[in-house]
N, C-alpha and C positions, 0 to 999 in steps of 0.2 A: 680536290676530294670536296664531295657537296656538303651543306651543312646538315644533311640529315644524317649521312652517313660517317661525318665526323661526330654528330651527337650518340649516333649508336655505339661506337668506338669509344665516346669518352665513360657512358653507362656501362659497357662493359668491362672497362678497366677498373672503373669502381666498384662495379660488384666483386671484381678479382680481389680487390686490393682488401675490402670489407671481409670476402672469405678468407684468405690470408693471416689478416689478423684478426679473428675472431677469438671472443671470450669463451673458452670452454668450459674452467675452474668455476665450481659455486665457492666454494669453500676449501682455503687451505692457499698453495700447497705447506706442508711441513717437513721437518727431516730430523732425522733421529738416527741410533745406532750409527755414528760417523767411526770410521778410523783413519789410519792412516791411507787406507787403498781403497774405503766401501763406504756406502750410508747405503740409509733408506728412505723414501720418500711417498709421501700418503696425500692424497688430497680426495674431494669430491666432485665427480661432475655435473653440470648442468643438465646431459641426457647420456643415455648408454650410446659409447663409440666406440671405435677400437682404439688405443690411441697408444704413441712412443712416446717417452721421455725424452727430450736433446739435452746434455748436460757439456757445456763449453766452457775452459778456464778463460774468456775474453767477453765482455758483455753483447758484440753481435752475432756471436755463435758463426763465427766463419769456422773455426776448425769446430768441431764435435762427436762426442761419442754419443750414441743411440741404443735407449736401451728399452725393450719391451715391459709389456703390463707383465704381473705376474700371474699365473693363470688363478681362475676364478674360483673359489668356494662353494660348494651348498649352501653353507651357513653365514658366508659373505650379506654383508649389510647392503642394496641396493646404490649405483655410484660411486662405491666407496672403490680408488683404486690404489694398486701398488706398486711401487719398482723397486729394484736391488740395483745398486750403482755399482759396479767390478771395475779393476783395471784403473781406479784413480793415483793419483800421483801424491804423496805428501807434503804440508805444510802449502797445498793448494786452494785458492779460493776459485769455486765455482758456480756458475749460473746455469737455473734448468729451467724447460717449460716446456710443455704437453704441446703434442701435434697430434692431430687427429686427419689423416687424408690429406690434403694443402693447406690444411688451417692450423693457424698457429696461436696461440695465446698470448696474447698483448698484454693484459694488466695484471697477471696474479705470475712474475718471475720470480723463483727462490734461489735462495744464495746461501752457501756453505762453504765452510773450509776444514779440509780434511787436516787430521792430527799430524804429529811430529813418530819419527820412527819409533816404534815400542823398542824399548831397550835403552836410546840414546836420550842423553840431556838434552833439555827442551826446556822453555822458559814460555810460560802461556797462562793466561786469565779465563775463567769463567767465575760464574755467577749463579749463587744459591738463594730462591725464595720460597718462600708459604702461603696460605690459604690466600685465596682471589674468591671474592664474589662472583658467584653466576652471570658470564656475559660480563664481568667488569670493563671496564673501559679506562681503569687506573693510569695514571701518570707514570706509576713504575715504570711497566711495560716499557715505554718509549725510554726512559731513561737505560733500563737496561740495553736497548737497541743498540741507544748510544755511545754504553760506553763497551762495546765491541769486543764482548766476550769468545772463546772459541766454542764455549758452549753454555748453555741454561738450564738448571737443574733446578725442577719443579718439584718438591720437597712435601708432597700431597695436598688435599684443599684446592686442587685445580678449579673446583666449583663447591657450592653450600647448597647443592640441589636436595641432598639427603632423600635418593629418590626410594621408594617403597612401592616397588614394581615388578615381579619376576616377569622383565621382557626388555631385552635386548635393544629395543626399536626406543623404549624409553633412555636409557642410557646413552643411544646413538643422536637422538634427540638434543640431550643434556650438551653432549660435545658439540652440536652443531650448533649450540646460544652459546658455547664458550667460543667457537670460531666466528660467533657474529661479532666480537670486538674488534673494531677496526685496530687498536693498540696491540691489543694481544694477537692478533692475524699477520700484522705488520714485524712481529717479532718474532711469532715460529717462521716465517716467511725467510727470515734472513739470518736465523741463529738455531742452530740444531739444538733438539730438546731432549734431554732426560726427565721421567716421567714415573714417579712412585705414587700411589695413591696414601690416602688418613681417614679421618675418623666421617668427614662429609660425604666423599666424592667414591667409598666403599658401597655407600647404600646402606639402609636399615641394620642396626647392629654393629654392623663395623667388628665384629671377630668372626672364629670359625661359625657360631651358629646363627649368622645371616641368613636370611632366606634369600635376597637378593643375588647369592655370591656367584650362581652361574654365569648368568646375564653380566655383571659388572665383569667378569674374567673374558667371557669370549667379547664382547665387545673393546676391552681393553689390546686384548689378543689383534681384533681386526685394526683398531683407528688408531694404536700409538705405535707407530716405528720403535724399536725396543733391541738390547742387545741379547744374543740369546739366552732362551729362558732354560736355566738347569733342569728347575724340576719338572719341565715336560719331556724332557729325556732319561731321567731317573729310573731305573731297574724298580725300585724300590715302592715307586709310586706308582707304577704302570695303570693299577688299577681304580686309582684314586680319579673321580669326577675334576672337571675342569676347574669347578670352584674351589678346590681344595690345595690345589700345587700354585706355591708362592709367585710371584712375579719379581722375586728376587735376580740380580744380575750383576754381571760384574765387567767391567773394561780399563784398561791402560791405557794414558797418555804419558809420554817419556817415561820417563822411572817413577809415574807416580799408579799406582793402582786404585780402584773404586770400586768399593763393593755399597749394594742400592738394595736396603732392606725394604722389605713387604712385613710392617708390624700390624695387618691385618688380618690376612687368611686364616693363620691357623692359631690367633692368639686367642688364649684360654680368655674368657668373661672376666672383666676386670672387676666385681664383685667377688671372685672366688677370694678366698681365702687364699693368704700367702703361704709359700712351703713348694715342694718337687715337683708339683702336677699343674702347677699355673705357669705360663708361657706365654710370652709376647711374639716368640719367633716359631715355637713348635719344636719338635723331635728333631725334623727334615734337616731345617734350615739352621738348626744352630747347630748340627755337625757340616754342614755345609760352610759356614761361616767360619768355624775351626779351621778347617780345612783350606779354606782361601786364607786365611792368615799366613797359615806355614808356609804355602807355597807360593807367597806375596814376598815373604822376607827375603828367598833367596834370591830376587831378580827386579826388586822392585826398591829405591830407597824409603818410600812414603806409602803407606795406606792411608785414606779416609773411608772410613764407616759411614755412610749417609744414610738416616735414620728420620725419619716421619715427625717423630717427638724428640724431647728433650731430655738426653741418657743422663747429666745428670741431675735433675729436677727431683729436688725434695720437701715433702709434708705438702702439698699440694692438694687441697680438699677436692673433692668430686672431681679431679684429673684422671683421664686416661692413659697417661704416660709412663714411662720407666719410674717413676717413686710408687707406683704402684704393682711394679713387678720386681721389689729389690732381691727377690730372693735366687731368681734368674740375673739378672744383672751383675750381684756380687759372682756368684759363679764363673761367670765370664771374666769379670775383670780379675777373678783369682786365677781363672786357666789360664788369660793371656801374661801374669805376671810371673806362674809356674813354668811358661813356656818358653820363658826370655826373650817375649817378641818385643821388638825396639819401632820404634817410628810410627806410632798410629796416633791416631788423631780423627774426634765426630766431626759432623757436621748434622744440625741438626737444628729444625723449624719449628713452627705453630707454638715457640712460648710465650708471644706477647711481647719480647724484650730483645733489642741485639744486648750480648754480651759474649763471655766467653770465660773459659776456665783452662789457664793457661799450664796445668800439670807442675805448677813449681810448688804447690802449698805441698802437697808429701810426694812418696817416692814411685808410688805406682800409681800416680793419681795420672787418669787420660784426659789431654787436651780435649776441650769440645768450642767449636765454634758454633752460635746462636742467632739465625740471621732474623728471628721473628716472624711474619708475613705482612703482607702486603695492605689486602683492605678487611680482611675479615681479623675481629677482636675478639682475641683470648686473654681470659686472665693470665694474669704475670705469673710467671711459673719461678720459683725462687729456687738457689740453688748455690752451691759456693762458688760462686763467680768472683772472679779476682778481675776482670776489666767488666767493666758497668757492673748490674744493668741498664741499659737505657730506657724510658719508657717514649712511647711515640706519643708525640701531638695530638689533639683531638684526628686533627686531616692529614696527619703523617702517614706514608707506605713506605716496608723496610724493606730491604734486602740487603743481602752481601757478597760484596767482589771479595775473589780471592786471587791474588797474583803469585804464582810461582816461581820462584827468579831459582833456576839448575845453575850451580857453577859449580858439578861437578865433585867438589869434594862435600857440599853440603846442599840439601834445599831449605831455600828461604819461601814460608809462607806470612805473604803481608795479609791480614784477614781486616776488610774496611766497612765497616756501617753504614750504610746508605740510604738516602730517601730519593723521593721521585725529586724532587728539585735538583740531586746531582750533590746535597752539601755531604759530608764527610760527615758522621756523625760517633764513629768511635772507630778505632785503630788500633790494632798490637800485630806486633811480628812474633813468630817464633820460626828457630832456626833447627833441623833435623839433619846431624850429622849423616855420612857414611859409615855403616857399618865393619 
């Protein structure tokens, strides 16, 4: 073979290799809505391409499933692409990458692990955190990834942009700023996320009178992989605008039920006088919560209620947590007691501390685990904490690790308050027996 022909062949091979291993993904990917058999993956492409997603249980993608893009909608934001993964196996680690023609993503390869079979005893770890600054490069994100949870819950304040614009593109650009963080996107590429919003990431007002509700909701539904949103299919809310339907959702892992509240969409303004008309949840979400709690008792051992603000908060000036909605809080607590419901615990964030209420101080006191926040600094929330409260050092970043040990006769919950260095700062254990 002549040198010239050899040189041309070499260039062709190099071109083919470069094309086959192109970088297609601009931001992401990130996953969520993970069950034992399914998941959702979202990402932003560099350019408009028709793509598929290859999913495999081995890193080399020798055997793989292929999933098409979800159909695009008129309201979709440019280059955002979504995939629904089905026919997955329980308790299995999967890798996924984008393919466009003969081009395969070479850098941004994602990873997730499916959950255990619902209803069967299973032990697992999950992690919960509160507020982070927009585009934060917090070391906590790297430490959370290192702790290898089954999933990660961001309980509000994914960013602190406080957007005041009635424009979905502004909300999308802010999500892009979040995804530009190396440590954050490394976490989201490898650990599925569950996310609800709070004060900053909901936009100005952060209650039912917010002028930015519609674009906030629209962008959330597009960008964030999420479990089914019951409000979107509720007949009684059919005539409501999308910005009036809460993003509350629920899912099951093993024998544990997770109820994720939306404490912003239907909330009455915080300065409204206490009384029956003042609500953090709104009528529909309150009734949905009660129905979920009753259903969970029949086929789950433990139910977590996840709220972006502390449940047991007390006497905090200028706060907008549950201490400013005591009438509704007391009614919910009394209703749970009257129904004889057991094994219910709250997980909250954005209270400025690592702390817990174990529920041993009073017969009807509901346990709560407060995980603080990553690198936003809020006033310390007072409450009847009997574990902690532990305040951060100036440069500390807090999050909460939850180890679930289901031994069939009971479920043991180990709550570990941790910082970005992997240092254990607080620990408490609660055990919930089978009814």
